[in-house]
C-alpha positions, 0 to 999 in steps of 0.5 A: 677298757673300763667296763661300764655297768648298764641296764638293758631295757627291751620291749618285745612286739607282740606279734614277733613274740607270739610267733617266737614263743610259738617256735621255741625261738624266744628261749634261744634268744633269752639263752643267747642274751645271757650268754653275751651279757652275762648279767648280774640280774635279769628280770621280766615284767610287762611295760606299756602293755608289752613284754619287757625285759631288764638285764643289769650287766657290765659292757666292756666294749661299745661294739657289743651293742649291736650284737647284743641289740640286733636279735632283739630288734630283728626277731622280737620287733623290740625297742631296746635301750642301753641305759648307764647305771650305778651301784651304791658303791659306784654313787658313793665315789661319784659323790665323794669326787664331786665333792673334791671338785668344788 
C-alpha cells in the first residue's frame, strides 16, 4: 500500500490538558504520538487560544487513524484533523500529470 503524507493538526481542550500537564500524562501522550507516527516534523503553538500540535508524517494504513487520534480525543478532549499534504516534489509531479491529461 502506498503511503500518504499527512498533516495531523490537533487542538487540546484546556481543562483536560491542564490535568495532563499536572500528572505528567502530556509527556507520555507526546512520546506515544511521536512513536506511532514517526513524524518528519513536529511543531507546537497556539491556535484559537488553544494548545495546538502539528505533525507531518507518512500514513501507511488508514486503520492507524483511530490508534493515533483516540488518545488525543480521550485524554486531552482534543479536536483532531488529518489533512493530506504534498511537498514541492509531489506538487511538481501532480502539476506535470495534470498537464498530460488535457
